[in-house]
C-alpha positions in Angstrom: 0.0 0.0 0.0 1.4 3.3 -1.0 2.2 6.1 1.4 -0.4 8.3 -0.3 -3.1 5.7 0.4 -1.9 5.2 4.0 -1.9 9.0 4.6 -5.4 9.2 3.0 -6.6 6.4 5.4 -4.9 8.1 8.3 -6.5 11.4 7.5 -9.8 9.7 6.9 -9.6 8.0 10.3 -8.5 11.2 12.0 -11.5 13.1 10.5 -14.3 10.6 10.3 -13.9 8.9 13.7 -13.8 12.2 15.8 -16.8 13.5 13.8 -18.8 10.4 14.5 -17.8 10.5 18.2 -18.7 14.2 18.4 -22.0 13.6 16.7 -22.8 10.7 19.2 -21.7 12.8 22.2 -23.8 15.8 21.0 -26.9 13.6 20.4 -26.7 12.1 23.9 -26.0 15.5 25.6 -28.8 17.2 23.7 -31.3 14.5 24.4 -30.6 14.5 28.1 -30.8 18.2 28.4 -34.0 18.4 26.3 -35.7 15.8 28.5 -34.7 17.6 31.6 -35.9 21.0 30.4 -39.1 19.5 29.0 -40.0 17.8 32.3 -39.3 20.8 34.4 -40.9 23.3 32.0 -44.1 21.1 31.7 -44.4 21.0 35.5 -44.1 24.7 35.9 -46.6 25.4 33.0 -49.2 23.0 34.5 -48.8 24.6 38.0 -49.2 28.1 36.5 -52.3 26.9 34.5 -53.8 25.5 37.7 -53.3 28.9 39.5 -54.8 30.8 36.6 -57.9 28.5 36.4 -58.5 28.6 40.1 -58.3 32.4 40.2 -60.8 32.6 37.3 -63.5 30.4 38.9 -63.0 32.0 42.3 -63.3 35.5 40.9 -66.4 34.7 38.9 -68.1 32.8 41.8 -67.4 35.9 44.0 -69.0 38.1 41.4 -72.1 36.0 41.4 -72.3 36.3 45.2 -72.2 40.1 44.9 -74.8 40.0 42.1 -77.0 37.8 44.3 -77.0 40.5 47.1 -78.0 43.1 44.5 -80.8 40.9 43.3 -82.2 40.4 46.8 -82.3 44.2 47.3 -84.1 44.6 43.9 -86.7 42.0 45.0 -87.3 43.8 48.3 -87.9 47.0 46.5 -90.2 45.2 44.1 -92.2 43.6 46.9 -92.5 47.0 48.6 -93.9 48.6 45.4 -96.4 45.8 45.0 -97.6 46.0 48.6 -97.9 49.8 48.2 -100.0 49.3 45.1 -102.2 46.8 46.8 -102.7 49.1 49.8 -103.8 51.9 47.5 -106.2 49.9 45.3 -106.4 46.1 45.4 -107.8 46.0 41.9 -105.2 48.3 40.3 -102.9 47.0 37.6 -99.8 45.8 39.5 -97.7 46.2 36.4 -97.8 49.9 37.2 -95.9 49.1 40.4 -93.0 47.6 38.4 -92.7 50.9 36.5 -92.7 53.0 39.6 -89.4 51.8 41.0 -85.8 51.7 39.6 -83.7 48.6 40.4 -80.4 49.4 42.1 -77.3 49.3 40.0 -77.4 47.7 36.6 -79.5 44.7 37.5 -80.2 42.5 34.4 -83.8 41.3 35.1 -85.3 38.5 32.9 -88.9 38.8 34.3 -90.9 40.2 37.1 -94.1 38.5 38.2 -96.7 38.6 41.0 -99.1 35.8 41.7 -102.0 36.6 44.1 -103.7 34.0 46.3 -106.8 34.1 44.1 -104.7 33.0 41.1 -104.3 36.4 39.4 -100.9 36.9 37.6 -99.3 40.2 36.9 -96.1 40.3 34.8 -93.7 43.2 34.1 -94.4 43.5 30.3 -96.8 42.3 27.6 -94.1 40.3 26.0 -93.8 38.2 29.2 -97.5 37.2 29.4 -98.0 33.6 30.7 -100.2 31.0 28.9 -103.8 30.9 30.0 -103.2 27.4 31.5 -100.3 28.6 33.7 -101.2 28.6 37.4 -98.4 30.4 39.2 -99.6 29.0 42.6 -98.3 25.5 41.5 -94.8 26.7 40.9 -92.0 25.7 43.2 -91.0 29.3 44.0 -94.6 30.2 44.9 -95.0 27.3 47.4 -91.6 27.8 49.0 -92.1 31.6 49.4 -95.5 31.0 51.1 -94.0 28.6 53.7 -90.6 30.2 54.0 -89.3 33.3 55.7 -87.8 36.2 53.7 -86.4 35.8 50.2 -86.4 32.3 48.7 -83.8 31.2 46.1 -85.0 28.6 43.6 -82.6 26.3 41.8 -81.3 27.5 38.5 -83.9 27.2 35.7 -83.5 27.4 31.9 -85.4 30.0 29.9 -87.2 28.0 27.1 -86.8 30.8 24.6 -83.1 31.8 25.0 -81.8 28.5 26.6 -79.9 30.7 29.1 -79.6 29.8 32.8 -81.6 32.0 35.2 -82.1 32.2 39.0 -85.6 32.9 40.4 -86.0 34.8 43.7 -89.4 35.1 45.4 -90.9 36.5 48.6 -94.3 36.7 50.1 -96.4 39.9 49.9 -98.7 41.0 52.7 -101.7 43.3 53.1 -102.0 46.1 55.6 -102.9 43.6 58.4 -99.8 41.5 57.7 -101.6 38.6 56.1 -99.9 36.8 53.2 -101.9 37.6 50.0 -99.5 36.4 47.3 -95.9 36.0 46.1 -93.8 38.3 43.9 -90.7 37.1 42.1 -88.1 38.0 39.6 -85.8 35.9 37.3 -82.3 37.1 36.5 -79.8 35.6 34.0 -76.9 33.7 35.5 -74.5 36.1 33.8 -71.1 34.8 35.2 -70.3 32.1 32.6 -68.5 34.2 29.9 -64.8 34.1 30.8 -62.7 36.4 28.6 -61.0 34.4 25.8 -57.8 36.4 26.5 -57.8 35.0 30.1 -58.0 31.4 29.0 -56.1 31.4 25.7 -52.8 31.1 27.6 -54.2 27.9 29.2 -56.0 26.2 26.4 -58.1 27.1 23.4 -60.2 24.1 24.3 -61.1 25.1 27.8 -64.8 24.9 28.8 -66.9 26.4 31.6 -69.8 24.6 33.2 -72.4 25.5 35.7 -73.2 22.2 37.6 -75.3 20.9 40.4 -72.7 19.0 42.4 -75.2 17.2 44.7 -78.3 16.2 42.5 -80.8 13.7 43.9 -79.3 10.8 41.8 -75.5 10.8 41.8 -74.8 7.1 41.5 -71.9 7.0 39.1 -73.1 10.0 37.1 -71.0 12.8 38.5 -72.1 16.4 38.3 -75.4 17.4 36.6 -74.6 20.1 34.0 -77.0 23.1 34.2 -75.3 25.3 31.7 -72.1 25.7 29.7 -70.2 28.6 28.1 -67.0 29.8 26.5 -67.0 26.7 24.1 -63.9 25.5 22.2 -63.9 25.8 18.4 -65.2 22.8 16.5 -62.7 20.2 15.7 -61.9 19.7 12.0 -63.9 16.9 10.5 -66.3 16.6 13.5 -70.0 17.5 13.0 -71.4 20.3 15.1 -72.9 19.0 18.3 -70.6 16.0 18.9 -68.1 15.4 21.6 -68.0 16.1 25.3 -66.7 19.6 24.9 -69.2 20.8 22.2 -70.3 24.4 22.7 -72.9 26.8 21.4 -70.6 29.5 19.9 -68.4 32.2 21.3 -69.6 35.2 23.4 -73.1 33.8 24.2 -72.7 33.7 28.0 -74.0 30.8 30.2 -76.3 28.6 28.1 -78.8 26.0 29.2 -79.0 22.5 27.8 -81.9 21.0 25.8 -81.2 17.5 27.3 -79.7 16.2 30.6 -75.9 15.9 30.6 -73.3 14.9 33.2 -69.8 16.0 33.8 -68.1 12.9 35.2 -64.4 12.1 36.0 -63.3 8.6 35.0 -62.1 7.9 38.6 -64.9 7.9 41.3 -62.3 9.1 43.8 -61.6 12.3 41.9 -65.3 12.9 41.7 -65.7 12.2 45.4 -62.9 14.6 46.4 -64.3 17.4 44.2 -67.8 16.9 45.5 -66.5 16.9 49.1 -64.7 20.2 48.6 -67.8 21.8 47.1 -70.0 20.6 49.9 -67.7 22.2 52.4 -67.9 25.5 50.4 -64.3 25.2 49.2 -62.8 25.9 45.8 -59.9 24.0 44.4 -58.1 22.6 41.3 -57.4 19.0 40.5 -56.4 16.7 37.7 -58.9 14.1 36.6 -59.4 12.1 33.5 -62.4 12.3 31.2 -62.8 9.5 28.6 -59.2 8.4 29.2 -57.8 11.9 28.7 -56.2 14.0 31.5 -57.9 17.3 32.2 -57.3 20.1 34.7 -60.4 20.9 36.8 -60.9 24.2 38.6 -64.0 24.6 40.6 -65.7 27.0 43.1 -69.2 27.0 44.7 -71.5 29.9 43.8 -73.2 29.9 47.1 -76.6 29.2 45.4 -78.5 25.9 45.7 -75.7 23.3 45.4 -74.3 25.0 42.3 -70.7 25.5 41.3 -68.6 26.8 38.4 -66.2 24.2 36.9 -63.5 25.2 34.4 -62.1 22.3 32.5 -59.0 22.3 30.2 -56.9 19.5 28.7 -53.7 19.1 30.7 -51.8 18.4 27.4 -52.6 22.0 26.3 -51.1 23.5 29.4 -47.8 21.7 28.8 -47.9 22.0 25.0 -45.4 24.8 24.9 -42.8 22.6 26.6 -43.4 19.8 24.2 -43.1 22.1 21.2 -39.8 23.4 22.6 -38.5 19.8 22.9 -39.6 19.0 19.4 -38.0 22.1 18.1 -34.7 21.3 19.8 -34.7 17.7 18.4 -35.5 18.9 14.9 -32.8 21.6 14.9 -30.2 19.2 16.2 -31.1 16.6 13.6 -30.8 19.1 10.8 -27.4 20.2 12.0 -26.2 16.6 12.1 -27.4 15.9 8.5 -25.7 19.1 7.3 -22.4 18.1 8.8 -22.6 14.6 7.3 -23.3 16.0 3.8 -20.4 18.4 4.0 -18.1 15.6 5.2 -19.0 13.4 2.2 -18.8 16.3 -0.3 -15.4 17.7 0.7 -13.6 15.5 3.2 -10.5 17.6 3.6 -12.3 20.9 4.1 -14.8 19.4 6.5 -12.0 18.2 8.8 -11.2 21.8 10.0 -14.7 23.2 9.6 -16.5 20.4 11.3 -14.0 20.3 14.2 -14.4 24.1 14.8 -18.2 23.8 14.5 -18.3 20.9 16.9 -16.4 22.9 19.5 -18.6 25.9 19.1 -21.7 23.7 19.2 -20.8 21.7 22.2 -19.3 24.4 24.4 -22.7 25.9 25.5 -24.2 22.4 26.0 -21.3 21.4 28.2 -21.7 24.6 30.2 -25.3 23.7 30.7 -24.5 20.2 31.7 -21.9 21.4 34.3 -24.5 24.0 35.6 -27.1 21.2 36.0 -24.5 19.2 38.0 -24.0 22.2 40.4 -27.7 22.6 40.7 -28.0 18.9 41.6 -25.6 19.5 44.5 -27.7 22.5 45.8 -25.9 25.4 44.2 -28.7 27.6 42.9 -26.5 30.7 42.3 -25.1 29.1 39.1 -26.0 30.9 35.8 -24.8 30.3 32.3 -23.9 32.8 29.6 -26.3 32.1 26.7 -24.3 31.4 23.6 -24.1 29.3 20.5 -26.8 31.1 18.7 -30.4 30.2 17.9 -31.9 27.4 19.9 -28.8 26.9 22.0 -29.0 30.5 23.2 -32.7 30.0 24.0 -31.8 26.9 26.0 -29.3 28.9 28.1 -31.9 31.7 28.7 -34.5 29.1 29.7 -32.0 27.5 32.1 -31.4 30.9 33.8 -35.1 31.6 34.1 -35.8 28.2 35.5 -33.3 28.1 38.4 -35.1 30.7 40.6 -38.3 28.5 40.4 -36.3 25.4 41.3 -34.8 27.2 44.3 -38.2 28.5 45.5 -39.5 24.9 45.2 -36.6 23.6 47.3 -37.1 26.3 49.9 -40.8 25.4 50.1 -40.0 21.7 50.7 -37.7 22.7 53.5 -40.3 25.0 55.0 -42.9 22.2 54.9 -40.4 19.9 56.7 -39.9 22.5 59.4 -43.7 23.1 59.7 -44.2 19.3 60.2 -41.6 19.3 63.0 -43.2 22.4 64.6 -46.6 20.9 64.5 -45.4 17.6 65.9 -43.8 19.4 68.8 -47.0 21.5 69.4 -49.2 18.4 69.9 -48.8 16.8 73.4 -46.3 13.9 73.2 -48.1 12.2 76.1 -51.2 13.3 77.9 -50.7 14.5 81.5 -51.9 12.1 84.3 -55.0 13.4 85.9 -56.6 11.8 88.9 -59.9 10.2 88.2 -59.5 10.2 84.4 -58.1 7.8 81.8 -57.4 9.7 78.6 -55.9 9.0 75.1 -55.6 11.2 72.0 -54.3 11.0 68.5 -54.2 13.4 65.5 -53.4 12.2 61.9 -53.0 14.9 59.2 -54.2 14.1 55.7 -51.3 16.2 54.3 -47.8 16.9 55.4 -49.2 19.4 57.9 -52.7 19.5 59.3 -55.2 21.9 60.9 -56.5 19.7 63.7 -55.3 19.9 67.3 -56.0 18.5 70.8 -54.8 19.4 74.3 -55.3 18.5 77.9 -54.5 21.2 80.5 -54.6 20.3 84.3 -55.3 22.8 87.0 -57.3 25.0 84.6 -57.7 28.6 85.9 -55.3 27.7 88.7 -57.9 25.4 90.4 -56.8 22.0 91.6 -59.0 19.2 90.3 -60.2 21.2 87.3 -59.0 19.8 84.0 -59.5 21.5 80.6 -59.6 19.4 77.4 -60.2 20.4 73.8 -60.3 19.2 70.1 -60.0 21.9 67.4 -60.3 21.8 63.6 -59.1 24.7 61.4 -60.9 25.1 58.1 -58.9 23.5 55.3 -55.5 21.8 55.8 -51.9 22.3 54.9 -49.3 24.8 56.1 -51.6 27.8 56.6 -54.0 25.7 58.6 -51.2 24.4 60.8 -50.0 27.9 61.5 -53.5 29.0 62.5 -53.9 25.9 64.7 -50.6 26.8 66.5 -51.8 30.4 67.1 -55.1 29.2 68.5 -53.4 26.6 70.7 -51.1 29.2 72.2 -54.1 31.5 72.9 -56.1 28.7 74.6 -53.1 27.8 76.8 -52.5 31.4 77.8 -56.2 32.0 78.7 -56.7 28.8 80.6 -53.9 29.8 83.0 -56.0 32.9 84.0 -59.1 33.0 86.2 -62.5 32.5 84.5 -64.8 29.8 83.2 -65.3 27.8 80.0 -67.5 30.3 78.3 -65.2 33.2 79.1 -62.2 31.3 77.9 -63.6 30.5 74.5 -65.1 34.0 74.1 -61.7 35.6 74.8 -59.8 33.2 72.5 -62.3 33.8 69.6 -61.9 37.6 70.0 -58.1 37.4 69.8 -58.2 35.0 66.9 -60.7 37.1 64.9 -58.2 40.0 64.8 -56.1 37.9 62.4 -58.8 35.9 60.6 -61.8 38.2 60.3 -62.7 38.6 56.6 -60.1 36.0 55.5 -62.5 33.1 55.3 -60.4 31.2 57.8 -61.9 29.9 61.0 -61.6 27.2 63.6 -64.2 24.9 65.3 -63.5 23.7 68.8 -65.1 21.5 71.4 -63.8 22.8 74.8 -64.7 21.0 78.1 -63.7 21.5 81.7 -64.0 18.5 84.1 -64.2 19.3 87.8 -63.2 16.3 89.9 -64.3 18.1 93.2 -67.8 19.1 92.2 -68.2 16.0 89.9 -69.5 18.3 87.1 -68.4 18.9 83.6 -68.9 22.2 81.6 -68.4 22.6 77.9 -68.6 25.0 75.0 -69.3 23.8 71.4 -67.8 26.4 69.1 -69.1 25.2 65.7 -67.6 21.7 66.4 -69.4 18.4 66.2 -71.0 17.3 69.5 -69.0 15.0 71.7 -70.3 11.4 72.0 -71.0 10.1 75.5 -71.7 6.4 76.0 -73.3 5.5 79.3 -72.3 1.9 79.8 -74.6 1.2 82.7 -77.7 2.2 80.7 -76.3 1.2 77.3 -77.3 4.5 75.8 -75.6 7.2 73.8 -75.8 11.0 74.4 -74.4 13.9 72.5 -73.1 17.0 74.2 -74.8 19.7 72.2 -74.5 23.4 72.6 -74.8 26.7 70.7 -71.9 28.5 69.3 -70.3 29.5 65.9 -66.7 28.8 65.0 -63.8 30.8 66.5 -62.5 33.8 64.6 -65.7 34.4 62.6 -66.7 37.6 64.4 -64.7 39.9 66.6 -67.4 40.6 69.1 -69.1 37.3 70.0 -70.1 35.9 73.4 -70.2 32.1 73.9 -72.4 30.2 76.3 -71.6 27.0 78.2 -73.5 23.9 78.9 -73.2 21.7 82.1 -74.1 18.3 83.4 -73.0 15.8 86.0 -69.6 14.0 85.8 -70.0 10.6 83.9 -70.1 7.4 85.9 -67.0 5.1 86.0 -67.1 2.9 82.9 -68.7 5.6 80.7 -66.8 6.7 77.6 -66.6 10.3 76.3 -65.2 10.7 72.7 -64.5 14.1 71.1 -63.5 13.9 67.4 -63.1 15.9 64.3 -65.3 15.5 61.3 -62.5 13.8 59.4 -63.5 10.6 61.2 -67.2 10.3 60.4 -67.0 12.1 57.0 -64.2 9.7 55.8 -65.2 7.9 52.5 -64.8 4.3 51.6 -64.0 2.9 48.1 -67.7 3.0 47.3 -68.1 6.7 48.2 -70.1 6.1 51.4 -69.2 7.9 54.6 -67.8 6.2 57.8 -70.5 7.8 59.9 -71.1 8.2 63.6 -73.0 5.0 64.0 -69.8 2.9 63.3 -68.0 5.0 66.0 -70.8 4.2 68.5 -70.6 0.5 67.7 -66.8 0.5 68.4 -67.3 2.4 71.6 -69.9 0.0 72.9 -67.9 -3.1 71.9 -64.7 -1.8 73.6 -66.2 0.2 76.5 -64.6 -2.1 79.1 -61.1 -1.4 77.7 -58.7 1.5 78.6 -59.1 4.8 76.7 -56.0 4.1 74.6 -57.4 0.7 73.5 -60.8 2.3 72.6 -59.0 5.0 70.5 -56.9 2.4 68.6 -60.0 0.3 68.0 -61.8 3.3 66.4 -58.7 4.1 64.2 -58.3 0.5 63.1 -62.0 0.3 62.1 -61.6 3.6 60.2 -58.5 2.2 58.3 -60.3 -1.0 57.4 -63.3 1.0 56.1 -61.2 3.4 53.9 -59.0 0.7 52.3 -56.8 2.4 49.8 -58.9 5.6 49.7 -56.8 8.5 51.0 -58.2 10.7 53.8 -59.6 14.0 52.5 -59.4 15.6 55.9 -57.4 15.5 59.2 -58.5 12.8 61.7 -58.3 13.7 65.4 -60.0 12.1 68.5 -59.8 12.4 72.2 -61.1 9.6 74.5 -61.9 10.2 78.2 -63.0 7.5 80.7 -63.9 8.5 84.3 -62.3 6.2 86.9 -63.5 5.4 90.3 -63.6 8.4 92.5 -60.2 9.4 93.9 -59.2 12.1 96.3 -57.9 15.2 94.4 -54.9 17.0 95.8 
């Protein structure tokens, strides 16, 4: 073989082999980086979409509540005008009464109607005349207004002419003697369905808003009954109008009713149960749930009217579409670059050696910088930044990396804060209950998230009095970090107040007033069952601040009592006085159980609730055992009932058993 051939082969080896290795190294590095960026970007985009959707439904639900207050004022003015017209002349045209008052604000009224006890009907305009066969006295709103007090809200109805959803308000009208002589009502359009397309375009062009009844009479496997829908997505190419779950009625038409019953149902019954539970508690939220095998984001908020809620649904894939497009763009650009270098190599081998080597170094330098930066981030260095370079998509990757690091740092700090909150909450709950003469006690609190809003406590020598023991179980609205912080504040206030002179009612009243200074108007509150047991007088005094009654099992008589009492949750009003209830100390062998609603409202795999009856059965079967054994029996029964279904709320219980009388120091 000649030297020329050998040199050619050597040059060929020196050029082709490095090029192939560089191409392989670049492909692996690019693929790894693209996967990491896509995953992180998709998570951030989905989280942002959830926040936007939740704010949208909450804002519109709040607007409806404000509009409802305005409608009630309008109906009061209407009723007053009708009563004045009747007082002036019973046979006068009541339609004149509608023209003699101006509704407050810009109230959009659909129809005003008065039905007298003799069957006469007066409407606000000739165009709204009822059919001759229409008997207003048979309507739901008429019957409910006659038997109810004040203004009655009737479930959303659909106008047969416009197919729009409306709400009917009605109230009784009286003559000069105060006797009910009829009912006057008005219907207003449910005008909160039309979200601005600019607000939802950043989330998904296929988003859809529904007005639903989240607790219809028949909910067995059907989900939520759709009352109206709005803000529809464009028709899909090739699909006839009217087909598909997300079919709409056209843009800009507001909240529209349906001509036939429809249901909005997640594939997983657990998702449906969790959403329904939130709405029944009056809470808004955002979740991921599948519909027909496709993953959707659900944002929902109760409207405050007749079991209705707003639900905004958007495909999850649309929220993360930008990250997917970026990944595809990176892959395509890199593939084009590789094909170009290969073509140049085959066309002019000697020229490609220098050019390709230089291009490879320029091309891989920013990628390697990103890889090193990711390695530093993996070791906890969030101060690292890269200098975007390389041009085109590589520069965009560097800029995206620099923008992403602060979000990752914030996420890490949040996890650390949550870990600290868990530790603080664990330290705030009593490790072991104090020993109190004459009482056998046991307690446990199990949060449904990393941190919870439930608490319990036992405080001997309450108000400085020997033999007087204070005990309580509290439940903060919601759960999570903010609920845990509010629970810690309330616990500190209770402990401070119990050390001072007073009684049970004064203690709860003072704690509520202090707590309301931080929570008033925020929507946050805390329920509490507070009890003081006096071993000397053999009496127990309690205050029920919005909490479920305690359950008392009298073993000697084999009967159950509930310790009721009047009182609203703590922190709702700044000036509020609580009252206390009192009865004799339970007999030895009786069992007193104070729990949070997370026990009896827990759901099993079939969606049924655990209920208080199961708790009573466990108390009866284990009444002869110590308090700790009774508590464990209740928790074990609850775990067996739930199976694999996660708890939707914190679980807390306190068990107290009186012992034989002992002398108190």
